[in-house]
C-alpha positions as CSV (number, residue, x, y, z in Angstrom):
1,M,29.0,2.7,-6.0
2,A,25.2,2.1,-6.2
3,I,23.3,3.2,-3.1
4,I,20.0,1.4,-2.2
5,T,18.2,2.6,1.0
6,L,15.7,0.5,2.9
7,T,12.7,1.8,4.7
8,T,10.5,-1.1,6.1
9,D,8.4,-2.3,9.0
10,L,10.4,-5.6,9.2
11,G,12.0,-4.8,12.6
12,S,15.2,-6.4,13.7
13,K,14.1,-9.5,15.6
14,D,13.3,-11.8,12.7
15,F,15.2,-13.0,9.7
16,Y,13.2,-10.8,7.2
17,Q,15.5,-7.9,7.1
18,A,18.6,-10.1,6.6
19,A,16.8,-12.0,3.7
20,L,16.1,-8.6,2.1
21,K,19.7,-7.6,2.2
22,G,21.0,-10.9,1.1
23,S,18.7,-10.8,-1.9
24,I,20.2,-7.5,-3.0
25,L,23.8,-8.7,-2.4
26,S,23.2,-11.9,-4.3
27,I,22.5,-10.0,-7.4
28,L,24.6,-6.9,-6.9
29,P,27.4,-7.7,-4.4
30,T,28.8,-4.1,-4.7
31,A,25.6,-2.5,-3.6
32,N,25.9,0.1,-0.8
33,I,22.9,-0.8,1.4
34,I,21.8,2.0,3.9
35,D,19.1,1.3,6.5
36,I,16.9,4.3,7.0
37,T,14.7,2.4,9.4
38,H,13.2,-1.0,9.8
39,E,11.2,0.1,13.0
40,V,8.2,1.6,11.3
41,P,5.1,0.4,13.2
42,S,3.4,-2.4,11.2
43,F,1.6,-1.1,8.1
44,N,1.9,2.6,9.2
45,I,2.5,4.3,5.9
46,S,2.2,7.8,7.2
47,Y,4.9,7.1,9.8
48,A,7.2,5.7,7.1
49,A,6.5,8.6,4.8
50,F,7.5,11.1,7.4
51,V,10.8,9.4,8.2
52,L,11.8,8.8,4.5
53,K,10.7,12.4,3.4
54,N,13.0,13.9,6.0
55,A,15.9,11.5,5.2
56,Y,16.1,11.0,1.4
57,P,17.1,14.6,0.4
58,Y,20.5,14.1,2.2
59,F,21.5,11.2,-0.2
60,P,23.3,11.7,-3.4
61,K,21.4,12.0,-6.7
62,N,20.3,8.7,-8.3
63,T,20.0,6.9,-4.9
64,V,17.3,4.2,-5.0
65,H,14.9,4.2,-2.0
66,L,13.2,0.7,-1.5
67,I,10.1,1.0,0.6
68,G,8.7,-2.1,2.3
69,I,5.5,-1.1,4.1
70,D,2.2,-2.9,3.6
71,S,3.6,-4.6,0.4
72,V,2.1,-8.1,0.7
73,F,0.4,-9.1,-2.6
74,S,-3.1,-7.7,-3.2
75,E,-5.1,-7.8,-6.3
76,N,-6.1,-4.1,-5.7
77,T,-2.5,-2.8,-5.1
78,K,0.0,-2.3,-7.9
79,Y,3.8,-2.0,-7.5
80,I,5.4,1.0,-8.9
81,A,8.8,2.8,-9.4
82,L,9.3,6.4,-10.0
83,R,11.9,9.2,-10.4
84,Y,11.4,12.4,-8.2
85,K,14.0,15.2,-7.8
86,D,16.8,12.9,-9.1
87,H,16.0,10.1,-6.7
88,Y,14.3,6.7,-7.4
89,F,11.6,5.2,-5.3
90,V,10.3,1.6,-5.4
91,G,7.2,0.4,-3.4
92,A,3.6,-0.6,-3.3
93,D,1.0,1.9,-4.5
94,N,-0.8,2.0,-1.2
95,G,-0.9,5.7,-0.6
96,I,2.6,6.3,0.7
97,F,3.8,8.2,-2.4
98,S,1.0,10.7,-2.0
99,L,2.3,11.5,1.5
100,L,6.0,11.3,0.4
101,L,6.0,13.6,-2.6
102,D,5.1,17.3,-2.7
103,E,4.3,17.2,-6.4
104,A,3.9,14.8,-9.2
105,P,6.9,12.6,-10.0
106,D,9.1,13.2,-13.0
107,E,8.5,9.6,-14.3
108,L,6.3,6.8,-13.1
109,V,5.8,3.2,-14.1
110,E,3.8,0.3,-12.8
111,L,6.3,-2.6,-12.5
112,N,5.8,-5.5,-15.0
113,I,8.5,-7.7,-13.6
114,M,7.4,-11.3,-13.5
115,Q,6.3,-12.3,-10.1
116,D,7.9,-15.4,-8.6
117,L,5.0,-17.2,-7.0
118,K,7.4,-18.5,-4.3
119,Y,7.7,-15.0,-3.0
120,L,4.1,-13.9,-3.5
121,H,3.7,-13.1,0.1
122,F,7.2,-11.4,0.3
123,P,7.6,-9.3,-2.9
124,L,10.4,-7.2,-1.2
125,V,13.0,-9.9,-1.9
126,D,11.7,-10.5,-5.4
127,I,10.1,-7.8,-7.5
128,F,11.2,-4.8,-5.3
129,V,14.8,-6.0,-5.1
130,K,15.0,-6.6,-8.9
131,A,13.6,-3.2,-9.7
132,A,15.8,-1.4,-7.2
133,I,19.0,-3.1,-8.6
134,H,18.0,-2.3,-12.2
135,L,17.8,1.3,-11.3
136,A,20.9,1.3,-9.2
137,K,22.9,0.0,-12.1
138,G,21.7,2.9,-14.2
139,G,18.7,1.1,-15.9
140,K,15.7,2.9,-17.3
141,L,12.3,2.9,-15.7
142,K,10.6,2.1,-19.0
143,D,12.5,-1.2,-19.1
144,I,10.8,-2.5,-15.9
145,G,7.3,-1.1,-16.1
146,L,4.6,0.6,-18.2
147,P,3.9,4.3,-17.8
148,T,1.1,5.2,-15.5
149,G,-0.2,8.6,-14.5
150,D,-1.9,8.1,-11.2
151,I,-0.9,7.0,-7.7
152,E,-3.1,6.1,-4.7
153,Q,-4.1,9.1,-2.7
154,R,-3.9,9.2,1.0
155,M,-4.8,12.3,3.1
156,L,-2.7,13.4,6.1
157,L,-4.5,15.1,9.0
158,H,-3.7,18.8,8.6
159,P,-3.8,21.4,11.2
160,V,-7.0,23.4,11.7
161,I,-6.5,27.1,11.4
162,E,-8.7,29.7,13.0
163,R,-8.0,33.4,13.0
164,D,-5.4,33.5,15.9
165,I,-5.2,29.7,16.6
166,I,-3.6,26.7,15.1
167,R,-4.9,23.3,16.3
168,G,-2.4,20.6,15.4
169,S,-1.6,17.0,16.5
170,V,1.3,14.8,17.3
171,I,2.4,12.8,14.2
172,Y,5.8,11.4,15.3
173,I,7.8,10.6,18.5
174,D,11.5,10.0,17.9
175,T,14.1,7.8,19.7
176,F,14.8,10.6,22.2
177,C,11.0,10.8,23.0
178,N,10.8,14.3,21.4
179,V,7.3,15.0,20.2
180,I,6.9,16.2,16.7
181,T,3.7,17.8,15.5
182,N,2.0,18.4,12.1
183,I,2.5,22.2,12.4
184,T,5.2,23.3,10.1
185,K,7.6,26.3,10.4
186,D,6.0,28.0,7.3
187,L,2.4,27.6,8.7
188,F,3.5,28.8,12.2
189,T,5.3,31.9,10.8
190,K,2.4,32.8,8.4
191,I,-0.2,32.8,11.2
192,Q,2.1,34.3,13.8
193,R,3.0,37.5,12.1
194,N,5.7,38.3,14.8
195,R,3.2,38.0,17.6
196,D,3.7,36.3,21.0
197,F,2.2,32.9,21.4
198,T,1.2,30.3,23.9
199,L,1.5,26.6,23.0
200,Y,-1.0,24.4,25.0
201,F,-1.0,20.6,25.4
202,R,-2.1,18.1,28.0
203,K,-4.7,20.5,29.6
204,S,-2.4,22.7,31.8
205,E,1.0,22.4,30.1
206,T,2.1,25.6,28.2
207,I,5.2,26.8,26.5
208,T,5.5,30.5,25.4
209,Q,8.9,30.7,23.8
210,L,10.5,29.2,20.7
211,S,14.0,27.8,21.3
212,W,16.8,27.5,18.8
213,H,18.4,24.5,20.3
214,Y,17.7,22.0,23.1
215,N,20.4,23.4,25.5
216,E,18.8,26.8,25.4
217,V,16.9,25.8,28.6
218,P,18.2,24.1,31.7
219,E,18.3,20.3,31.8
220,G,15.0,18.9,32.6
221,E,13.0,21.9,31.3
222,K,10.5,21.7,28.5
223,L,10.8,23.6,25.3
224,C,9.6,23.8,21.8
225,L,11.5,24.4,18.6
226,F,11.6,23.7,14.9
227,G,13.9,20.8,14.4
228,I,15.5,19.3,11.3
229,S,12.1,18.3,9.9
230,N,10.8,21.9,10.1
231,H,7.9,20.8,12.2
232,L,7.1,22.2,15.6
233,E,8.6,19.9,18.2
234,I,8.0,19.6,21.9
235,A,11.0,18.4,23.9
236,I,12.7,18.2,27.3
237,N,16.4,19.1,27.5
238,K,18.0,15.7,28.1
239,G,14.6,14.3,29.1
240,K,12.0,12.1,27.6
241,A,9.2,14.6,26.6
242,S,6.7,11.9,25.4
243,G,6.6,10.1,28.6
244,L,7.1,12.9,31.1
245,L,4.6,15.1,29.5
246,G,2.1,12.3,28.7
247,L,2.1,13.1,25.0
248,H,1.2,10.3,22.4
249,L,0.5,9.9,18.7
250,S,-2.6,11.9,17.6
251,D,-2.8,13.9,20.8
252,I,-4.0,17.5,20.1
253,V,-1.8,20.6,20.5
254,R,-2.9,24.2,20.3
255,V,-1.0,27.4,19.5
256,E,-2.8,30.7,20.4
257,F,-1.2,34.0,19.1
258,H,-1.6,37.2,21.1
259,P,-2.0,40.8,20.0
């Protein structure tokens, strides 16, 4: 059964999400449609890239991932489809793919599917759906677009590294209000070199131990760990860390390593 995932900023209040799914099922009734999320903040491609990057590897090979973030028609934005690590992705070339992929895609085309002017403001239900279904049915990229070698580049804010300090920032807050930073496990381990550390945030708040899981500390206590995303995460066991600790997107965190 063909799998098509959806990552959008459409939300669940309006009819847009239902219209998108109906457009897919009208052409391919047997499609297995999986919602990754529709709650991306409007036009926030870095947020969407983080979510999809951490979700798509769990899907079977040849899954098609349809991305609907900042995809309204623009003369300066092209629509593309690509193959990467045995997965297919369809979306607007607005910089999201440079954040999503760790290396160049295996195959990349600019879509040349005829635009229905009726859906010029909502290409998700037109061009994107047609491309995703073509690929889900086993079609070739070359049949829906022309090869292209470049994608729009967008830079993420990377941690600043000093000799014994990593300065990072909050990049994501999940449903449980766990606070995820841009400090990866690989970077932390590389700079740590088996030394003790202190994690500083919100002026006087500190954490000095890494946990393996949330229940390693008593309920209501703060902790830090590397979660499923392999990014340093600040949490409260059975509590809402973001609100209780006053942490928000883009806030600065600092890790100092000690001799």
